[in-house]
PLY file of the C-alpha trace (Angstrom):
ply
format ascii 1.0
element vertex 332
property float x
property float y
property float z
element edge 331
property int vertex1
property int vertex2
end_header
-17.87 20.11 13.49
-14.99 19.00 16.19
-17.16 16.02 16.21
-17.03 15.44 12.60
-13.47 15.91 11.99
-12.86 13.56 15.03
-14.55 10.57 13.72
-13.09 11.37 10.07
-9.55 11.22 10.70
-10.77 8.54 12.57
-12.20 6.54 9.40
-9.35 7.12 7.60
-7.38 4.72 9.39
-4.31 6.88 9.04
-1.84 3.73 10.25
-2.56 2.24 6.73
-1.24 5.83 5.08
2.56 4.15 5.13
1.59 1.55 2.86
0.50 3.87 0.26
3.59 6.63 1.24
6.26 4.18 0.78
4.93 2.27 -2.05
4.86 5.88 -3.73
8.42 6.68 -2.50
9.25 3.65 -4.44
8.66 5.96 -7.56
10.23 9.14 -6.38
13.47 7.19 -5.22
13.69 5.00 -8.61
13.31 8.41 -10.86
15.51 10.23 -8.66
18.17 7.49 -8.79
17.88 6.98 -12.64
17.85 10.65 -13.77
20.53 11.18 -11.74
22.62 8.06 -13.38
21.60 9.39 -16.63
21.96 12.81 -16.64
24.53 13.98 -13.60
22.14 16.54 -12.58
20.54 15.11 -8.97
17.43 16.11 -7.90
17.04 17.21 -4.21
14.33 16.89 -2.00
12.19 20.21 -2.43
8.27 21.33 -2.79
7.59 19.33 -5.18
9.10 16.03 -2.99
7.16 17.53 -0.37
3.53 18.04 -2.58
4.18 14.48 -3.56
4.62 13.03 -0.10
1.49 14.73 1.42
-0.62 13.48 -1.99
0.78 9.96 -1.30
0.16 10.29 3.02
-3.82 11.48 2.54
-4.49 8.99 -0.69
-5.07 6.03 1.55
-7.26 7.62 4.15
-8.86 9.73 1.35
-10.11 6.75 -0.28
-10.98 4.53 3.30
-13.71 6.87 3.30
-15.15 5.72 0.40
-14.01 2.54 0.72
-15.96 2.61 4.28
-19.24 4.05 2.56
-19.25 1.06 -0.82
-18.72 -1.35 2.05
-21.49 -0.01 4.54
-23.45 -3.78 4.28
-20.21 -5.96 5.20
-18.77 -3.57 8.00
-22.37 -3.84 9.53
-21.64 -7.25 10.31
-17.49 -7.15 10.70
-16.86 -3.46 11.72
-20.41 -2.31 14.07
-18.45 0.03 15.89
-16.56 1.88 12.78
-18.21 5.62 12.96
-19.85 5.20 9.60
-21.81 2.80 10.54
-22.78 3.87 13.56
-23.69 7.11 12.41
-21.48 8.89 14.25
-19.83 10.05 10.97
-21.86 11.63 8.67
-21.72 9.49 4.95
-22.84 12.06 2.62
-20.24 14.99 4.30
-17.74 12.74 4.48
-18.06 11.91 1.06
-18.29 15.44 0.06
-14.98 16.72 2.35
-12.54 13.77 0.67
-13.82 14.40 -2.77
-13.18 18.22 -2.48
-9.76 17.20 -0.99
-8.91 14.88 -4.08
-9.56 17.90 -6.46
-7.60 20.21 -4.77
-4.67 17.95 -4.25
-5.40 17.13 -7.97
-5.16 21.02 -8.56
-1.71 21.38 -7.03
-0.50 18.46 -8.61
-1.74 19.95 -12.01
-0.05 23.15 -11.47
2.84 21.96 -9.73
3.88 18.74 -10.86
4.05 16.62 -14.18
0.47 16.53 -15.97
1.22 12.71 -16.43
1.29 12.29 -12.68
-2.77 13.11 -12.55
-3.13 10.42 -15.00
-2.13 7.23 -12.01
-4.23 9.86 -9.30
-7.49 9.11 -11.12
-6.82 5.60 -11.96
-6.36 5.42 -7.96
-9.62 6.89 -7.49
-11.26 4.39 -10.36
-9.41 1.24 -8.92
-10.68 1.98 -5.54
-13.93 1.98 -6.30
-13.67 -1.00 -8.55
-12.30 -3.09 -5.74
-15.59 -3.23 -3.68
-16.81 -5.16 -6.77
-13.57 -7.15 -7.39
-13.18 -8.21 -3.63
-16.29 -10.18 -4.48
-14.52 -12.34 -6.59
-12.04 -14.51 -5.01
-8.37 -13.03 -6.33
-9.38 -10.81 -8.23
-9.61 -8.71 -5.47
-5.93 -9.19 -4.54
-5.15 -8.26 -7.74
-7.12 -5.12 -8.64
-6.26 -3.96 -4.67
-2.42 -4.81 -5.76
-2.94 -2.47 -8.85
-4.80 0.17 -7.10
-2.03 0.79 -4.25
0.81 0.54 -7.51
-0.66 3.50 -8.95
0.57 5.77 -5.62
4.11 3.93 -7.00
3.25 5.35 -10.50
2.41 8.65 -9.85
5.62 8.96 -7.78
7.34 7.80 -10.90
5.78 10.59 -13.16
4.88 13.47 -10.70
8.50 15.21 -9.75
10.26 15.30 -13.18
10.24 14.94 -17.20
10.32 11.44 -18.40
13.03 11.55 -21.73
13.32 8.14 -23.27
17.03 8.15 -23.65
17.41 8.53 -20.12
14.09 6.29 -18.87
14.28 3.42 -21.57
17.38 0.99 -20.71
15.82 0.95 -17.60
12.38 -0.51 -18.67
12.58 -4.24 -17.71
13.67 -3.00 -14.20
10.92 -0.19 -13.17
8.65 -2.63 -14.84
9.75 -5.35 -12.95
9.49 -3.42 -9.30
6.03 -2.57 -10.48
5.03 -5.86 -10.48
6.41 -6.36 -7.42
4.30 -3.44 -5.62
1.29 -5.09 -7.09
2.12 -8.38 -5.84
3.41 -6.97 -2.30
-0.41 -5.40 -2.15
-1.74 -8.54 -3.12
-0.32 -10.92 -0.49
-0.75 -8.26 2.20
-4.78 -7.68 1.30
-5.38 -11.29 1.67
-4.46 -11.74 5.18
-6.96 -8.35 5.92
-9.86 -10.70 4.64
-9.25 -12.99 7.63
-10.69 -10.55 10.11
-13.81 -9.97 7.86
-14.37 -13.46 7.18
-18.07 -13.86 8.67
-19.50 -10.49 7.26
-18.11 -11.63 4.05
-19.58 -14.61 3.66
-23.15 -13.66 4.88
-22.63 -10.96 2.50
-21.80 -13.10 0.09
-18.72 -11.66 -0.90
-16.39 -14.32 -1.86
-13.22 -13.01 -1.13
-10.31 -15.79 -0.74
-10.62 -16.69 2.54
-14.41 -17.13 2.28
-13.38 -19.49 -1.02
-11.13 -21.73 0.76
-12.80 -22.14 4.01
-10.61 -20.40 7.38
-8.54 -23.79 7.90
-7.58 -24.11 3.93
-6.91 -20.21 3.73
-4.51 -20.13 6.83
-2.34 -22.84 5.71
-2.13 -21.40 2.24
-1.19 -17.90 4.02
2.09 -19.42 5.34
3.13 -20.35 2.15
2.47 -17.10 0.23
4.53 -15.06 3.21
6.89 -16.63 0.72
5.78 -15.67 -2.27
7.48 -11.75 -2.52
10.62 -12.86 -1.91
11.12 -15.83 -3.98
9.25 -13.13 -6.83
12.06 -10.88 -6.16
14.98 -13.21 -6.15
13.48 -15.13 -9.66
13.21 -10.98 -11.09
16.79 -10.99 -9.68
17.74 -14.36 -11.40
16.10 -14.02 -14.54
17.91 -10.70 -14.60
14.58 -8.88 -15.44
16.11 -6.47 -12.89
19.14 -6.52 -13.59
22.61 -4.63 -12.36
22.42 -1.56 -14.55
19.66 0.01 -12.07
21.53 -0.59 -9.05
24.07 -2.70 -7.59
23.18 -2.91 -4.11
22.58 -6.38 -3.69
25.62 -7.05 -1.90
25.52 -3.75 0.37
24.83 -5.24 4.00
22.24 -2.49 4.34
19.67 -3.99 1.51
21.06 -7.24 3.30
19.97 -6.70 6.25
16.46 -5.04 5.48
15.65 -7.93 3.30
16.17 -10.15 6.30
14.49 -8.03 8.51
11.23 -8.48 6.26
11.60 -11.81 5.11
11.28 -12.51 9.06
8.61 -10.43 9.40
6.62 -11.67 6.47
6.81 -15.24 7.30
5.93 -13.94 11.09
2.69 -12.30 9.59
1.92 -15.35 7.96
2.30 -17.88 11.05
0.29 -15.26 13.16
-2.72 -15.68 11.12
-2.26 -19.66 10.48
-2.18 -19.08 14.78
-5.02 -17.36 15.16
-7.05 -16.97 11.36
-9.86 -15.44 13.15
-10.95 -13.10 16.39
-9.55 -10.55 18.19
-6.22 -11.78 17.75
-6.47 -11.78 13.88
-7.56 -7.93 14.03
-4.89 -7.52 16.03
-2.05 -9.46 13.42
-2.83 -6.58 11.11
-0.08 -4.39 12.96
2.56 -6.88 11.55
0.52 -7.29 8.33
0.81 -3.63 7.88
4.60 -3.60 8.84
5.88 -6.60 6.59
3.94 -4.87 3.52
5.70 -1.10 3.93
9.45 -3.43 5.40
9.09 -4.88 1.71
8.20 -1.60 -0.34
10.94 0.20 1.78
13.61 -2.57 0.68
12.80 -2.41 -2.79
13.62 1.54 -1.97
17.01 0.23 -0.25
17.94 -1.29 -3.56
18.67 2.03 -4.86
19.34 4.18 -2.10
20.11 2.15 1.15
20.80 4.75 3.44
17.13 6.30 2.74
15.76 3.11 3.23
17.10 2.81 6.85
15.19 5.77 7.65
12.36 5.49 6.05
12.45 1.21 7.50
12.83 2.98 10.98
9.94 5.35 10.83
7.38 3.16 9.22
7.71 0.87 11.91
7.26 2.90 15.08
4.47 5.37 13.34
2.29 2.33 12.17
2.95 0.93 15.69
1.82 3.98 17.39
-1.17 4.83 15.20
-2.60 1.54 15.14
-2.86 1.58 19.10
-5.78 4.45 18.70
-7.54 1.32 16.89
-7.71 -1.05 19.29
-11.53 -2.12 19.01
-11.20 -5.23 16.43
-15.15 -3.96 15.77
-14.17 -0.51 14.84
0 1
1 2
2 3
3 4
4 5
5 6
6 7
7 8
8 9
9 10
10 11
11 12
12 13
13 14
14 15
15 16
16 17
17 18
18 19
19 20
20 21
21 22
22 23
23 24
24 25
25 26
26 27
27 28
28 29
29 30
30 31
31 32
32 33
33 34
34 35
35 36
36 37
37 38
38 39
39 40
40 41
41 42
42 43
43 44
44 45
45 46
46 47
47 48
48 49
49 50
50 51
51 52
52 53
53 54
54 55
55 56
56 57
57 58
58 59
59 60
60 61
61 62
62 63
63 64
64 65
65 66
66 67
67 68
68 69
69 70
70 71
71 72
72 73
73 74
74 75
75 76
76 77
77 78
78 79
79 80
80 81
81 82
82 83
83 84
84 85
85 86
86 87
87 88
88 89
89 90
90 91
91 92
92 93
93 94
94 95
95 96
96 97
97 98
98 99
99 100
100 101
101 102
102 103
103 104
104 105
105 106
106 107
107 108
108 109
109 110
110 111
111 112
112 113
113 114
114 115
115 116
116 117
117 118
118 119
119 120
120 121
121 122
122 123
123 124
124 125
125 126
126 127
127 128
128 129
129 130
130 131
131 132
132 133
133 134
134 135
135 136
136 137
137 138
138 139
139 140
140 141
141 142
142 143
143 144
144 145
145 146
146 147
147 148
148 149
149 150
150 151
151 152
152 153
153 154
154 155
155 156
156 157
157 158
158 159
159 160
160 161
161 162
162 163
163 164
164 165
165 166
166 167
167 168
168 169
169 170
170 171
171 172
172 173
173 174
174 175
175 176
176 177
177 178
178 179
179 180
180 181
181 182
182 183
183 184
184 185
185 186
186 187
187 188
188 189
189 190
190 191
191 192
192 193
193 194
194 195
195 196
196 197
197 198
198 199
199 200
200 201
201 202
202 203
203 204
204 205
205 206
206 207
207 208
208 209
209 210
210 211
211 212
212 213
213 214
214 215
215 216
216 217
217 218
218 219
219 220
220 221
221 222
222 223
223 224
224 225
225 226
226 227
227 228
228 229
229 230
230 231
231 232
232 233
233 234
234 235
235 236
236 237
237 238
238 239
239 240
240 241
241 242
242 243
243 244
244 245
245 246
246 247
247 248
248 249
249 250
250 251
251 252
252 253
253 254
254 255
255 256
256 257
257 258
258 259
259 260
260 261
261 262
262 263
263 264
264 265
265 266
266 267
267 268
268 269
269 270
270 271
271 272
272 273
273 274
274 275
275 276
276 277
277 278
278 279
279 280
280 281
281 282
282 283
283 284
284 285
285 286
286 287
287 288
288 289
289 290
290 291
291 292
292 293
293 294
294 295
295 296
296 297
297 298
298 299
299 300
300 301
301 302
302 303
303 304
304 305
305 306
306 307
307 308
308 309
309 310
310 311
311 312
312 313
313 314
314 315
315 316
316 317
317 318
318 319
319 320
320 321
321 322
322 323
323 324
324 325
325 326
326 327
327 328
328 329
329 330
330 331
C-alpha cells in the first residue's frame, strides 16, 4: 500500500498543482472583489474557500493519472521511467482511486458549495480526456488544454457564492476577458511542454505544433509566443474590454512590479527553449515554464488584489521549485 501511494503521489506531479491552484484562485478573487464592491459585504476566507482550494490543488494531480493512462504509448518513448510505464504503479487501481477522490470532492462541492460549480468540475474532466485526442491535431491541443485549465477559474468563481445579475452583469466584459487570458496563458504554457516530448510524439504520430513546425522553427516561434500574453493583456486594457470599473490598480506599484517580473520570466522561458529545445535541459526548463505560467495567473489576481498576489507569487515560486526537485529524472 505504501509503495502504491508513493508512486501514485509521484505520478500526480504536484508541482503542476500550482497551475490549477492559481488559475482557480483567479475566479475566487474576482468573485470576492466584485461581490464586495457590489453588495458592501466582504467575503472572508473560510471553510468554503478552503474546500475550493483543496479541489483546485488536487484537480491537476487527479487528472494527471488519467493523462498518464491515456498517454502510455507516447510515454513509453518520452518518459519510460514513469511509474505507470514501468509497472510500479498499477494503472487500474490508480484510476479507481482518482475517480473515487473525484466523486468524493464532487459530493462535498454539491453539499457545501454552489451547485453551479459542478458544471466546470465535470467539464474539466471531460476536456482533460478530450485533450489526449486534440493534442494530436496541432493548435487544437493548445486550445483544448487552455480551456481545460480555465475550468478551474470558472469553478472558483461559481463555487463560493450566489450569482446575481444586478451585481455581476456590469463586469461581464472584464470577466470574459480575464477568462480569455487564462486560456491564452495555458495554451502558450503547454506549447513549451511539447518540446520534451518531440521524439515520442513524432514517432507516435501525435502532431503537436512542435512536431508540425519542427524543432528549429518551433523554438524560434517560441520566443515570439513568450510576449503574447503580455501583449494580449495590454490590448484588452487599451480597447477597454477590461475596464476601469472592475479595478484601478494598473498604477499600483505592486501590480507593476509583478507584471514586469512575470514578463521577464516568460521571455526567459522562451529564450531557454530557443537555446535548448531538446534533451535534459529542455525538461528542466519546465520549472521556469510553470513558474512563469503561475506568475501570469497571480498577476491577474494582482489586478484586483495586489497584496494577496504578492503572497501567492512568492509561495508559488518557492514551492514549484521545491516540488520539482523530486522529479529530476527527465525520463520520469
